[in-house]
Backbone of each chain as ProteinMPNN parsed JSONL, in Angstrom:
{"seq_chain_A": "EVQLLQSGGGLVQPGGSLKLSCAASGFTFSGSSMHWVRQASGKGLEWVARIRTKPNNFATTYGASVKGRFSISRDDSRNTVYLQMDSLKAEDTAVYYCATEGWLRAFDHWGQGAQVTVSS", "coords_chain_A": {"N_chain_A": [[4.589, 121.707, -225.141], [7.223, 122.532, -222.845], [7.775, 125.756, -221.881], [9.988, 128.204, -220.934], [10.148, 131.792, -220.697], [12.41, 134.333, -220.271], [12.924, 137.558, -219.184], [14.052, 140.925, -218.649], [16.888, 141.42, -217.777], [19.976, 143.37, -217.497], [22.0, 145.848, -217.556], [23.313, 147.432, -214.554], [24.013, 149.774, -212.235], [26.437, 149.582, -209.12], [25.049, 148.764, -206.274], [22.517, 149.105, -207.006], [19.267, 148.125, -208.18], [16.944, 145.454, -209.884], [14.73, 143.47, -211.454], [14.009, 140.235, -212.681], [12.163, 138.519, -214.764], [10.174, 135.174, -215.452], [8.581, 133.682, -217.326], [6.2, 131.087, -217.735], [5.115, 128.323, -219.415], [2.741, 125.319, -221.201], [2.885, 123.834, -219.232], [1.694, 122.664, -215.889], [2.129, 125.401, -214.308], [1.429, 126.178, -211.403], [1.64, 123.904, -209.962], [4.319, 123.699, -209.594], [7.679, 123.619, -208.052], [10.266, 126.407, -208.357], [13.243, 127.96, -209.589], [16.351, 129.994, -209.634], [19.128, 130.276, -211.255], [22.712, 131.02, -211.364], [25.307, 132.271, -213.848], [28.281, 133.191, -213.803], [30.618, 134.798, -216.392], [32.418, 132.377, -217.87], [32.439, 130.775, -216.066], [31.344, 128.329, -213.559], [28.163, 126.812, -212.523], [25.886, 128.321, -210.201], [23.245, 127.889, -207.759], [20.591, 129.961, -206.802], [17.978, 130.437, -206.114], [14.982, 129.568, -204.467], [11.12, 128.853, -204.958], [8.629, 127.412, -203.333], [5.578, 125.572, -203.834], [1.987, 127.019, -203.718], [0.3, 125.011, -201.777], [2.834, 124.279, -200.397], [3.032, 126.99, -198.992], [4.242, 128.848, -200.231], [7.078, 128.61, -199.852], [10.076, 129.824, -199.461], [13.798, 129.925, -200.399], [16.973, 130.265, -200.011], [20.448, 131.046, -201.834], [23.58, 131.032, -200.009], [25.103, 133.644, -200.624], [23.817, 135.391, -201.8], [21.052, 135.762, -199.806], [19.061, 137.985, -197.847], [19.333, 139.731, -199.766], [18.388, 139.296, -202.367], [14.826, 138.612, -203.549], [12.791, 135.687, -203.939], [9.92, 135.662, -206.08], [6.389, 134.378, -207.093], [3.804, 134.437, -209.258], [0.916, 133.004, -209.768], [-1.376, 133.298, -211.19], [-0.587, 134.489, -213.428], [1.452, 132.75, -214.442], [4.294, 133.071, -213.664], [7.78, 133.608, -212.497], [9.795, 135.626, -210.616], [12.663, 137.328, -209.962], [13.747, 139.515, -207.654], [16.382, 141.947, -207.363], [18.17, 143.381, -205.097], [20.216, 145.957, -203.886], [22.814, 145.544, -205.539], [26.2, 144.208, -206.312], [29.206, 144.035, -208.054], [30.069, 141.412, -208.11], [27.621, 140.039, -208.869], [27.127, 139.852, -211.329], [26.431, 138.246, -213.919], [24.79, 135.517, -216.396], [21.603, 134.828, -215.567], [19.455, 132.071, -214.989], [16.187, 130.69, -215.409], [14.542, 127.796, -213.444], [12.537, 124.798, -213.674], [11.82, 122.868, -211.189], [11.588, 119.18, -210.784], [11.275, 115.743, -210.761], [12.803, 114.027, -208.103], [14.246, 116.371, -207.213], [15.58, 117.606, -209.106], [16.556, 119.845, -211.669], [14.513, 120.12, -214.342], [14.008, 121.608, -216.349], [14.661, 124.509, -218.386], [15.067, 128.34, -218.556], [16.119, 130.746, -221.208], [17.882, 132.381, -220.296], [18.871, 135.374, -218.935], [21.237, 138.197, -218.947], [22.692, 139.938, -216.44], [24.446, 142.617, -215.827], [26.54, 144.261, -213.425], [27.706, 147.453, -212.911], [29.656, 150.307, -213.224]], "CA_chain_A": [[5.814, 121.964, -224.838], [7.396, 123.195, -221.705], [8.576, 127.036, -222.489], [10.358, 129.571, -219.839], [10.673, 132.745, -221.423], [12.931, 135.379, -219.461], [13.21, 139.019, -219.437], [14.577, 141.677, -217.596], [18.371, 141.791, -217.357], [20.566, 144.504, -218.136], [22.844, 146.636, -217.034], [22.762, 148.407, -213.332], [25.079, 150.529, -211.11], [26.319, 148.634, -207.926], [23.695, 149.383, -205.343], [20.915, 149.196, -207.501], [18.242, 147.292, -208.278], [16.799, 144.765, -210.988], [14.209, 142.448, -211.19], [14.01, 139.678, -213.581], [10.709, 137.938, -214.945], [10.333, 133.924, -216.002], [6.913, 133.351, -217.885], [6.32, 129.683, -218.117], [3.766, 127.601, -220.483], [3.091, 124.064, -221.502], [3.183, 122.518, -217.675], [1.095, 122.984, -214.397], [3.081, 126.175, -213.246], [1.007, 126.328, -210.064], [2.088, 122.785, -209.458], [5.957, 123.055, -209.487], [8.534, 124.464, -207.419], [10.736, 127.108, -209.287], [14.365, 128.209, -209.105], [17.04, 130.645, -210.119], [20.328, 129.485, -211.008], [23.232, 132.025, -211.98], [26.343, 131.501, -214.081], [29.222, 133.972, -214.315], [31.203, 134.416, -217.368], [33.688, 131.415, -217.949], [32.662, 129.983, -214.634], [30.229, 127.044, -213.218], [26.587, 127.228, -212.211], [25.7, 128.751, -208.968], [21.987, 127.656, -207.028], [20.208, 131.145, -206.454], [16.917, 130.786, -204.853], [13.572, 128.31, -204.819], [10.04, 129.388, -204.478], [7.916, 126.178, -203.463], [4.089, 126.123, -204.192], [0.988, 127.494, -202.833], [0.015, 124.001, -200.552], [3.594, 124.621, -199.292], [3.284, 128.09, -198.428], [5.145, 129.568, -201.206], [8.274, 128.502, -198.987], [11.424, 130.455, -200.271], [15.085, 129.232, -199.825], [18.215, 131.503, -201.025], [22.037, 130.665, -201.808], [23.898, 132.496, -198.851], [25.694, 134.912, -201.415], [22.413, 136.292, -202.223], [20.409, 135.911, -198.898], [18.864, 139.331, -197.516], [19.334, 140.797, -200.692], [17.354, 138.764, -203.763], [13.63, 138.252, -203.182], [12.073, 135.358, -205.212], [8.219, 135.232, -206.163], [5.797, 134.231, -208.186], [2.191, 134.981, -209.493], [0.438, 131.57, -210.619], [-2.323, 133.579, -212.372], [0.32, 134.979, -214.626], [2.401, 131.609, -214.658], [5.485, 133.867, -213.837], [8.142, 133.892, -211.343], [10.458, 136.715, -210.314], [13.746, 137.632, -208.629], [14.058, 140.808, -207.131], [17.745, 141.823, -206.829], [18.476, 144.752, -204.389], [22.186, 146.045, -203.08], [23.61, 144.355, -206.389], [27.242, 144.119, -206.46], [29.995, 143.807, -208.914], [29.832, 139.891, -208.387], [26.144, 139.387, -209.213], [27.314, 139.898, -212.533], [26.221, 136.683, -214.45], [23.594, 135.077, -216.326], [20.488, 134.485, -214.923], [18.51, 131.218, -215.477], [15.017, 130.247, -214.173], [14.402, 126.493, -213.803], [11.579, 124.297, -212.915], [11.956, 121.551, -210.234], [10.994, 118.021, -211.399], [11.595, 114.595, -210.054], [13.86, 113.938, -207.094], [14.781, 117.927, -206.976], [16.553, 117.746, -210.21], [15.844, 120.788, -212.452], [14.045, 119.199, -215.655], [13.75, 122.866, -217.831], [15.447, 125.822, -218.23], [14.813, 129.439, -219.263], [17.007, 130.963, -221.975], [19.306, 132.852, -219.757], [19.075, 136.945, -219.022], [22.353, 138.759, -218.704], [22.641, 140.897, -215.651], [25.594, 143.147, -215.627], [26.395, 145.355, -212.262], [28.995, 147.921, -213.208], [29.733, 151.692, -212.754]], "C_chain_A": [[6.244, 122.943, -223.828], [8.367, 124.781, -222.322], [8.977, 127.915, -221.181], [10.725, 130.488, -220.68], [11.046, 133.805, -220.363], [13.094, 136.555, -219.9], [13.899, 139.605, -218.326], [15.85, 142.201, -217.06], [18.595, 142.991, -218.118], [21.572, 144.974, -217.579], [22.571, 147.957, -215.824], [24.058, 148.761, -212.687], [25.014, 149.681, -209.559], [25.836, 149.732, -206.935], [22.632, 149.285, -205.48], [20.17, 147.921, -207.354], [17.947, 146.657, -209.667], [15.878, 143.879, -210.591], [13.915, 141.532, -212.739], [12.578, 138.616, -213.719], [11.185, 136.576, -215.862], [8.824, 133.559, -216.569], [6.853, 131.8, -218.565], [4.83, 129.314, -218.907], [4.204, 126.279, -220.771], [3.116, 123.206, -220.364], [2.161, 123.424, -216.802], [1.902, 123.922, -213.958], [2.845, 125.968, -211.892], [1.652, 124.753, -209.145], [3.725, 122.45, -209.22], [6.823, 124.4, -208.878], [9.321, 125.081, -208.785], [12.348, 127.76, -208.794], [14.863, 129.161, -210.107], [18.422, 130.201, -209.79], [21.431, 130.8, -211.984], [24.78, 131.351, -212.761], [27.429, 132.881, -214.625], [29.873, 133.884, -215.541], [32.242, 133.491, -217.503], [33.473, 130.344, -216.601], [31.343, 129.061, -214.64], [28.847, 127.857, -212.578], [26.442, 127.444, -210.477], [23.995, 128.69, -208.321], [21.85, 129.107, -206.352], [19.334, 131.037, -205.365], [16.015, 129.686, -205.253], [12.448, 128.994, -204.068], [9.293, 127.812, -204.544], [6.644, 126.706, -204.007], [3.157, 126.468, -203.2], [0.657, 126.28, -201.667], [1.425, 124.239, -199.76], [3.92, 125.724, -199.072], [3.98, 128.872, -199.368], [6.624, 129.786, -200.468], [9.166, 129.12, -199.812], [12.724, 129.974, -199.572], [16.232, 130.366, -200.468], [19.798, 130.664, -200.659], [22.28, 131.577, -200.567], [24.401, 133.419, -199.381], [24.476, 136.116, -201.745], [21.355, 136.447, -201.102], [20.309, 137.086, -198.168], [19.141, 140.56, -198.742], [18.588, 140.525, -201.91], [16.15, 138.288, -203.042], [13.32, 137.368, -204.572], [10.5, 135.249, -204.974], [7.613, 134.691, -206.785], [4.102, 134.758, -207.957], [1.644, 134.023, -210.484], [-0.616, 132.075, -211.407], [-1.603, 134.407, -213.37], [1.264, 133.759, -214.714], [3.785, 132.13, -214.814], [6.172, 133.817, -212.486], [9.409, 134.676, -211.382], [11.354, 136.583, -209.479], [14.103, 138.924, -208.749], [15.484, 141.112, -206.963], [18.044, 142.967, -206.441], [20.14, 144.464, -204.106], [23.034, 145.295, -204.122], [25.275, 145.136, -206.21], [27.727, 143.594, -207.933], [30.103, 142.291, -209.263], [28.674, 139.194, -208.45], [26.445, 139.45, -210.798], [27.279, 138.457, -213.299], [25.121, 136.701, -215.645], [22.719, 134.294, -215.605], [19.815, 133.373, -215.303], [17.01, 130.802, -214.733], [14.942, 128.85, -214.639], [13.294, 125.826, -213.011], [12.184, 122.926, -212.158], [11.464, 120.182, -210.452], [11.519, 116.894, -210.367], [12.875, 114.743, -209.332], [15.111, 115.092, -207.009], [15.667, 118.379, -208.043], [15.9, 119.036, -210.935], [15.812, 120.41, -214.108], [14.051, 120.172, -216.492], [14.269, 123.963, -217.512], [15.064, 126.845, -219.269], [16.025, 129.595, -220.328], [18.266, 131.611, -221.39], [18.746, 134.155, -220.076], [20.457, 137.231, -218.283], [22.332, 140.094, -217.798], [24.002, 141.354, -215.533], [25.716, 144.346, -214.589], [28.166, 145.932, -212.788], [28.72, 149.493, -213.352], [29.813, 152.422, -214.116]], "O_chain_A": [[5.768, 124.078, -223.841], [9.38, 124.773, -223.02], [8.053, 128.259, -220.443], [11.608, 130.195, -221.486], [10.166, 134.197, -219.596], [13.432, 136.683, -221.077], [14.266, 139.022, -217.306], [15.993, 143.084, -216.214], [17.903, 143.529, -218.982], [22.139, 144.115, -216.904], [21.948, 149.006, -215.986], [25.035, 148.011, -212.669], [24.004, 149.271, -208.987], [26.059, 150.935, -206.802], [21.75, 149.312, -204.622], [20.398, 146.958, -206.621], [18.539, 147.135, -210.635], [16.006, 143.397, -209.466], [13.642, 142.134, -213.777], [12.101, 138.047, -212.737], [12.101, 136.589, -216.684], [8.038, 133.067, -215.759], [7.345, 131.457, -219.64], [3.774, 129.947, -218.911], [5.37, 125.887, -220.727], [3.336, 121.999, -220.457], [1.902, 124.611, -217.0], [2.631, 123.492, -213.064], [3.763, 125.63, -211.145], [1.995, 124.678, -207.965], [4.247, 121.405, -208.828], [6.723, 125.608, -209.093], [9.204, 124.611, -209.917], [12.519, 128.001, -207.599], [14.28, 129.345, -211.175], [18.884, 129.871, -208.698], [21.043, 131.358, -213.01], [25.296, 130.286, -212.42], [27.292, 133.426, -215.72], [29.78, 132.743, -215.993], [33.283, 134.021, -217.115], [34.186, 129.395, -216.274], [30.49, 129.063, -215.527], [28.634, 129.034, -212.288], [26.938, 126.653, -209.675], [23.459, 129.781, -208.517], [22.682, 129.509, -205.539], [19.538, 131.315, -204.183], [16.236, 128.971, -206.23], [12.558, 129.549, -202.974], [9.344, 127.118, -205.559], [6.48, 127.824, -204.495], [3.376, 126.291, -202.002], [0.784, 126.696, -200.515], [1.329, 124.399, -198.543], [5.129, 125.868, -198.886], [4.331, 129.911, -198.81], [7.225, 130.86, -200.476], [9.005, 128.924, -201.016], [12.751, 129.67, -198.379], [16.022, 131.152, -201.392], [20.151, 129.99, -199.691], [21.577, 132.503, -200.161], [24.288, 134.427, -198.684], [24.468, 137.342, -201.856], [20.585, 137.37, -201.368], [21.386, 137.462, -197.707], [19.15, 141.788, -198.658], [18.134, 141.492, -202.523], [16.297, 137.621, -202.018], [13.424, 137.757, -205.735], [9.956, 134.85, -203.944], [8.387, 134.105, -207.542], [3.474, 135.221, -207.004], [1.798, 134.105, -211.703], [-0.908, 131.384, -212.383], [-2.302, 135.027, -214.172], [2.197, 134.162, -215.408], [4.469, 131.828, -215.792], [5.52, 133.932, -211.449], [10.173, 134.343, -212.288], [11.225, 135.958, -208.427], [14.662, 139.426, -209.724], [15.95, 140.284, -206.181], [18.243, 143.795, -207.33], [20.897, 143.493, -204.093], [23.886, 144.495, -203.734], [25.464, 146.339, -206.026], [27.043, 142.981, -208.753], [30.208, 141.9, -210.426], [28.576, 137.998, -208.177], [25.592, 138.836, -211.439], [28.206, 137.66, -213.155], [24.569, 137.771, -215.897], [23.027, 133.222, -215.083], [19.326, 133.674, -216.392], [16.917, 130.651, -213.515], [15.161, 128.532, -215.808], [13.071, 126.168, -211.849], [12.946, 122.122, -212.695], [10.316, 120.274, -210.016], [12.095, 117.171, -209.315], [13.837, 115.389, -209.747], [16.32, 114.939, -206.838], [16.397, 119.365, -207.939], [14.697, 119.225, -210.751], [16.762, 120.409, -214.891], [14.106, 119.769, -217.654], [14.323, 124.362, -216.349], [14.798, 126.588, -220.443], [16.873, 128.703, -220.372], [19.406, 131.462, -221.829], [18.198, 134.332, -221.164], [20.785, 136.657, -217.245], [22.016, 141.179, -218.286], [24.814, 140.521, -215.13], [25.071, 145.368, -214.818], [29.229, 145.334, -212.958], [27.574, 149.872, -213.589], [29.892, 153.65, -214.155]]}, "seq_chain_B": "EIVLTQSPGTLSLSPGERATISCRASQSVSSSYLAWYHQKRGQAPRLLVYGPSNRATGIPDRFSGSGSGTDFTLTISRLEPEDFAVYYCQHYDGSSWTFGQGTKVEIK", "coords_chain_B": {"N_chain_B": [[28.214, 122.484, -195.681], [28.254, 120.868, -198.403], [30.531, 120.143, -200.678], [31.216, 119.384, -203.809], [33.441, 118.053, -206.246], [34.545, 117.417, -209.183], [35.926, 115.445, -211.418], [38.1, 114.163, -214.644], [39.172, 117.562, -215.225], [39.283, 118.771, -217.643], [38.532, 116.372, -220.636], [39.674, 114.954, -222.974], [38.688, 113.672, -226.412], [38.008, 111.289, -228.616], [35.011, 110.953, -231.064], [32.84, 108.54, -230.458], [34.48, 107.18, -228.751], [34.371, 106.005, -225.185], [33.459, 108.222, -222.625], [33.963, 109.096, -218.961], [33.094, 110.508, -216.592], [33.457, 111.898, -213.064], [32.345, 112.463, -210.157], [32.96, 113.655, -206.81], [31.824, 113.485, -203.491], [32.175, 115.982, -200.465], [31.418, 114.873, -198.369], [29.219, 111.918, -197.519], [26.159, 111.255, -199.297], [22.999, 111.627, -200.079], [22.099, 109.343, -202.664], [20.069, 109.406, -204.031], [19.483, 112.179, -204.569], [21.095, 113.227, -206.487], [22.236, 114.824, -209.639], [22.839, 114.846, -213.086], [24.099, 117.381, -215.598], [24.452, 118.597, -218.758], [26.164, 121.476, -220.644], [26.071, 123.295, -223.334], [27.979, 125.523, -225.555], [27.145, 128.833, -225.029], [24.397, 127.904, -224.527], [21.663, 127.05, -222.639], [22.063, 125.134, -219.52], [21.174, 121.189, -219.743], [19.357, 119.022, -218.232], [20.349, 115.38, -217.893], [20.621, 113.0, -216.19], [19.469, 112.049, -213.329], [18.926, 111.152, -209.992], [20.797, 108.747, -208.858], [20.425, 107.471, -211.412], [18.669, 107.844, -213.352], [17.547, 108.476, -216.415], [16.688, 111.643, -218.002], [13.92, 112.935, -219.691], [14.073, 112.221, -223.12], [16.414, 111.774, -223.176], [19.202, 110.175, -224.605], [20.049, 106.343, -224.691], [22.886, 105.787, -224.228], [23.716, 107.683, -222.287], [24.383, 107.391, -218.757], [23.908, 106.894, -215.278], [25.798, 106.376, -211.832], [26.547, 105.441, -208.86], [27.205, 106.185, -205.267], [26.877, 107.167, -201.705], [29.637, 108.858, -201.351], [30.89, 108.822, -203.851], [30.272, 109.561, -207.251], [29.407, 108.788, -210.788], [29.363, 109.811, -214.071], [28.613, 108.208, -217.23], [29.214, 108.271, -220.836], [28.641, 106.066, -223.311], [29.447, 106.124, -226.262], [30.735, 108.565, -227.439], [29.134, 110.965, -229.079], [28.896, 113.616, -231.886], [27.395, 115.846, -230.719], [27.73, 115.59, -228.054], [29.759, 117.094, -227.096], [30.702, 119.019, -225.211], [30.199, 120.942, -221.378], [30.053, 119.196, -218.554], [28.16, 118.746, -215.467], [27.978, 118.131, -212.009], [25.312, 117.781, -209.91], [23.855, 118.375, -206.741], [21.113, 117.906, -203.854], [20.664, 118.975, -200.486], [18.624, 118.975, -198.959], [18.214, 121.347, -198.258], [19.314, 123.441, -199.751], [21.167, 123.454, -203.123], [23.944, 122.293, -204.525], [26.497, 122.777, -207.024], [28.984, 120.759, -209.207], [32.237, 121.869, -210.102], [32.313, 121.627, -213.009], [32.965, 119.733, -215.919], [34.637, 119.973, -218.905], [34.352, 118.163, -221.709], [36.193, 117.464, -224.756], [36.866, 117.492, -228.076], [39.05, 115.485, -229.269]], "CA_chain_B": [[28.473, 122.68, -196.66], [28.75, 119.837, -199.169], [31.651, 120.148, -201.936], [31.23, 118.708, -205.098], [34.427, 118.078, -206.905], [34.482, 116.823, -210.541], [37.425, 115.108, -212.294], [38.968, 115.449, -214.482], [38.572, 119.167, -215.315], [38.909, 118.411, -219.117], [38.487, 115.188, -221.131], [39.866, 115.137, -224.483], [38.355, 112.261, -226.543], [37.35, 111.403, -230.114], [33.815, 110.808, -231.273], [32.649, 106.934, -230.639], [35.194, 106.791, -227.693], [33.579, 106.448, -223.739], [33.785, 109.094, -221.79], [33.942, 108.619, -217.833], [33.512, 111.717, -215.527], [33.388, 111.556, -211.705], [31.645, 113.638, -208.943], [32.921, 113.267, -205.396], [31.274, 114.622, -202.385], [32.818, 116.021, -199.24], [30.918, 114.02, -197.146], [28.249, 111.249, -197.599], [25.301, 112.212, -199.72], [21.884, 110.92, -200.878], [22.141, 109.103, -203.982], [18.581, 110.351, -204.711], [19.396, 113.909, -205.088], [22.402, 113.789, -207.027], [21.786, 114.906, -210.87], [23.922, 115.365, -214.157], [23.626, 118.263, -216.77], [25.433, 119.241, -219.977], [25.819, 122.732, -220.962], [26.604, 123.777, -224.682], [28.2, 126.556, -225.427], [25.817, 129.614, -225.245], [22.701, 127.542, -224.401], [21.218, 126.955, -221.126], [22.09, 123.467, -219.318], [20.276, 120.099, -219.797], [19.183, 117.914, -217.321], [20.556, 114.545, -218.203], [20.559, 111.697, -215.729], [18.956, 112.216, -211.853], [18.427, 109.795, -208.601], [21.395, 109.198, -209.759], [20.854, 106.639, -212.498], [16.966, 108.0, -214.06], [17.725, 109.583, -217.569], [15.51, 112.415, -218.426], [13.066, 112.576, -220.809], [14.764, 112.388, -224.443], [18.14, 111.668, -223.21], [19.559, 108.81, -225.196], [20.649, 105.521, -223.547], [24.431, 106.253, -223.968], [24.293, 107.878, -221.102], [24.205, 106.582, -217.839], [24.835, 107.541, -213.95], [26.031, 105.873, -211.061], [27.292, 105.838, -207.576], [26.275, 106.239, -203.978], [27.77, 107.709, -201.041], [30.827, 110.253, -201.969], [31.649, 108.691, -205.363], [29.237, 109.382, -208.622], [29.799, 108.72, -212.231], [28.595, 109.907, -215.302], [29.481, 107.445, -218.594], [28.583, 108.31, -221.779], [29.19, 105.037, -223.828], [30.141, 106.435, -227.102], [30.351, 109.965, -227.975], [28.4, 111.529, -230.638], [29.711, 115.11, -231.989], [26.752, 116.522, -230.235], [28.057, 115.284, -226.781], [31.183, 117.792, -226.765], [30.105, 120.177, -223.81], [30.673, 120.764, -220.313], [29.385, 118.674, -217.706], [28.184, 119.55, -214.205], [26.879, 117.173, -211.164], [24.493, 118.546, -208.706], [23.358, 117.774, -205.557], [20.245, 118.415, -202.925], [21.149, 118.348, -199.227], [17.516, 118.8, -197.854], [18.124, 122.846, -197.966], [20.029, 123.966, -200.874], [21.497, 123.053, -204.202], [25.38, 122.556, -205.104], [26.8, 122.225, -208.352], [30.511, 120.503, -209.252], [32.912, 123.051, -211.108], [32.106, 121.122, -214.271], [34.115, 118.976, -216.656], [34.626, 120.165, -220.262], [34.62, 116.797, -222.644], [36.175, 118.34, -225.707], [37.234, 116.717, -229.145], [40.522, 115.493, -229.334]], "C_chain_B": [[28.94, 121.778, -197.457], [29.181, 120.588, -200.299], [31.3, 119.261, -202.923], [32.3, 118.617, -206.252], [34.759, 116.978, -207.933], [35.752, 116.515, -211.127], [36.968, 114.488, -213.426], [38.172, 116.904, -215.155], [38.458, 119.215, -217.32], [39.2, 117.274, -219.665], [38.614, 115.3, -222.453], [39.762, 113.798, -225.362], [38.163, 112.346, -227.9], [36.023, 110.82, -230.165], [33.99, 109.164, -231.581], [33.882, 106.418, -229.185], [33.81, 106.729, -226.263], [34.479, 107.397, -222.974], [33.014, 108.87, -220.184], [34.3, 109.849, -216.932], [32.897, 111.521, -214.129], [33.136, 112.596, -210.725], [31.878, 112.987, -207.827], [32.578, 114.591, -204.458], [32.269, 114.608, -201.32], [32.385, 115.327, -198.397], [29.842, 113.031, -198.002], [27.024, 111.409, -198.089], [24.077, 110.952, -199.842], [22.041, 110.643, -202.197], [21.103, 109.545, -204.632], [18.672, 111.558, -205.191], [20.607, 114.334, -205.785], [21.827, 113.535, -208.772], [22.825, 115.277, -211.776], [23.232, 116.213, -215.009], [24.427, 118.195, -217.573], [25.04, 120.486, -220.334], [26.769, 122.779, -222.263], [26.996, 124.869, -224.419], [27.104, 127.409, -225.953], [24.547, 129.166, -225.113], [22.548, 127.008, -222.709], [21.408, 125.364, -220.79], [20.675, 122.892, -219.557], [20.141, 119.484, -218.826], [19.188, 116.313, -218.125], [20.204, 113.174, -217.49], [20.305, 112.503, -214.052], [18.717, 110.803, -211.415], [19.253, 108.78, -208.702], [21.4, 108.104, -211.184], [19.411, 106.608, -213.414], [17.362, 108.594, -215.724], [16.234, 110.36, -217.779], [14.997, 112.071, -219.572], [13.884, 113.27, -222.263], [16.226, 112.479, -224.269], [18.326, 109.881, -223.512], [20.372, 107.636, -224.289], [22.242, 105.252, -223.398], [25.036, 107.093, -222.953], [23.589, 107.152, -219.757], [24.953, 106.996, -216.337], [24.648, 106.325, -212.945], [26.503, 106.16, -210.029], [26.552, 105.664, -206.369], [27.629, 106.911, -202.752], [28.534, 108.863, -201.343], [30.825, 110.001, -203.334], [30.511, 108.737, -206.282], [29.746, 109.255, -209.626], [29.098, 108.958, -213.208], [29.255, 109.128, -216.406], [28.584, 107.736, -219.826], [29.493, 106.952, -222.751], [29.783, 105.402, -225.133], [29.744, 107.66, -227.404], [29.901, 110.177, -229.145], [29.109, 112.808, -230.394], [28.819, 116.057, -230.981], [27.153, 116.541, -228.532], [29.023, 116.038, -226.324], [30.516, 119.151, -225.905], [30.605, 119.993, -222.768], [29.5, 120.424, -219.407], [29.239, 118.914, -216.364], [27.157, 118.354, -213.435], [26.315, 118.249, -210.505], [23.809, 117.841, -207.568], [22.305, 118.554, -204.407], [20.5, 118.003, -201.868], [19.935, 118.902, -198.203], [17.352, 120.58, -197.795], [18.099, 123.578, -199.175], [20.549, 123.009, -201.976], [22.916, 122.977, -204.42], [25.541, 121.744, -206.176], [28.616, 121.598, -208.236], [31.14, 122.0, -210.173], [32.743, 122.988, -212.34], [33.252, 120.587, -214.751], [33.834, 119.438, -218.02], [35.306, 118.882, -221.015], [34.626, 117.684, -224.515], [36.762, 117.183, -226.677], [38.584, 116.933, -229.472], [41.36, 115.847, -230.765]], "O_chain_B": [[30.166, 121.678, -197.401], [28.515, 121.463, -200.852], [31.072, 118.127, -202.502], [31.959, 119.178, -207.294], [35.165, 115.858, -207.625], [36.595, 117.398, -211.293], [35.778, 114.189, -213.53], [36.996, 117.13, -215.441], [37.544, 119.7, -217.987], [40.292, 116.868, -219.27], [37.676, 115.742, -223.117], [40.569, 112.891, -225.16], [38.143, 113.463, -228.415], [35.798, 110.075, -229.211], [34.731, 108.593, -232.381], [33.937, 105.245, -228.814], [32.689, 107.232, -226.328], [35.691, 107.399, -222.76], [31.827, 108.561, -220.079], [35.44, 110.168, -216.591], [31.801, 110.964, -214.076], [33.879, 113.572, -210.63], [31.297, 111.929, -207.586], [32.792, 115.803, -204.487], [33.052, 113.68, -201.119], [33.149, 115.116, -197.454], [29.62, 113.37, -199.164], [26.361, 111.867, -197.158], [24.231, 109.737, -199.726], [22.132, 111.59, -202.978], [21.195, 110.051, -205.75], [18.012, 111.974, -206.143], [21.09, 115.465, -205.746], [21.233, 112.535, -209.175], [23.722, 116.005, -211.351], [22.04, 116.043, -215.265], [25.441, 117.618, -217.182], [23.846, 120.779, -220.399], [27.942, 122.403, -222.274], [26.676, 125.438, -223.376], [26.336, 127.122, -226.872], [23.596, 129.848, -225.494], [23.419, 126.685, -221.901], [21.027, 124.476, -221.553], [19.577, 123.446, -219.6], [21.254, 119.314, -218.328], [18.244, 116.003, -218.851], [19.578, 112.308, -218.1], [20.993, 113.472, -213.73], [18.452, 109.766, -212.022], [18.685, 107.688, -208.666], [22.404, 108.031, -211.892], [19.062, 105.616, -214.055], [17.255, 109.811, -215.579], [15.094, 109.897, -217.74], [15.389, 111.194, -220.341], [14.198, 114.45, -222.426], [17.041, 113.069, -224.978], [17.876, 108.863, -222.985], [21.156, 107.919, -223.382], [22.709, 104.555, -222.497], [26.226, 107.279, -222.698], [22.531, 106.524, -219.748], [26.133, 107.313, -216.193], [23.751, 105.487, -213.029], [27.028, 107.274, -210.017], [25.454, 105.108, -206.338], [28.84, 107.048, -202.929], [27.921, 109.899, -201.603], [30.757, 110.981, -204.076], [29.676, 107.854, -206.084], [30.903, 109.671, -209.575], [28.067, 108.293, -213.317], [30.456, 109.337, -216.574], [27.381, 107.474, -219.827], [30.72, 106.906, -222.843], [30.906, 104.904, -225.21], [28.563, 107.922, -227.631], [30.274, 109.591, -230.162], [29.693, 113.173, -229.373], [29.407, 116.987, -230.428], [26.843, 117.519, -227.852], [29.338, 115.845, -225.15], [29.885, 120.098, -226.376], [31.44, 119.093, -222.684], [28.4, 120.976, -219.361], [30.27, 119.365, -215.865], [26.122, 117.838, -213.855], [26.725, 119.41, -210.515], [23.269, 116.74, -207.679], [22.597, 119.699, -204.062], [20.655, 116.785, -201.773], [20.11, 119.198, -197.021], [16.338, 121.038, -197.269], [17.136, 124.215, -199.604], [20.39, 121.802, -201.795], [23.229, 124.158, -204.57], [25.108, 120.617, -206.413], [29.363, 121.958, -207.326], [30.484, 122.891, -210.713], [32.919, 124.003, -213.015], [34.363, 120.798, -214.265], [32.66, 119.289, -218.358], [36.506, 118.614, -220.957], [33.728, 118.195, -225.186], [37.099, 116.095, -226.211], [39.178, 117.958, -229.808], [42.591, 115.843, -230.777]]}, "name": "protein", "num_of_chains": 2, "seq": "EVQLLQSGGGLVQPGGSLKLSCAASGFTFSGSSMHWVRQASGKGLEWVARIRTKPNNFATTYGASVKGRFSISRDDSRNTVYLQMDSLKAEDTAVYYCATEGWLRAFDHWGQGAQVTVSSEIVLTQSPGTLSLSPGERATISCRASQSVSSSYLAWYHQKRGQAPRLLVYGPSNRATGIPDRFSGSGSGTDFTLTISRLEPEDFAVYYCQHYDGSSWTFGQGTKVEIK"}
């Protein structure tokens, strides 16, 4: 069974940093591209970032609203994907989900979500 | 940037009825990269249909997707109590992913 277990959410002040983790099991993690998606309270889904696999040079892509401030990375030895969030703003407040990329670029498995609150 | 517009915003139906949700793209897109998800309150989204007519693992056949170009549709043939949720379409344009704003399917 595929499991994505997230950790690392919390409260941070504007301008601060936070790092989210997503530990995977039940599938070949090293063979899967991984994503982060966020959802502000009462709002829709917003794609945040993707990291590809080693054969694809761990290439990364970011959504426009987080580019230059967030960094996605992975440790295949730990089956874990990370999201480093710097220069956080109030508008980054959201539940953050990690997800696996499956057939035809759809997101076929999701973590349970982690709340990130940016407030003074 | 491609914008996905879903309609209606809210759909009020009874169990057993048919639900039809539309997703319109701001320009013609590849149907191969169109997917649908639903999200129940307090839960993570779940993949329903992708590509745009392939059901994800474990998804019952009352869910079906169709469409091409700019117009895509998710149909639920007969609503079950567990189908009342928010539904999102999603597209990959070759470099980034975009979601529609969501359609809430509520019990009438």
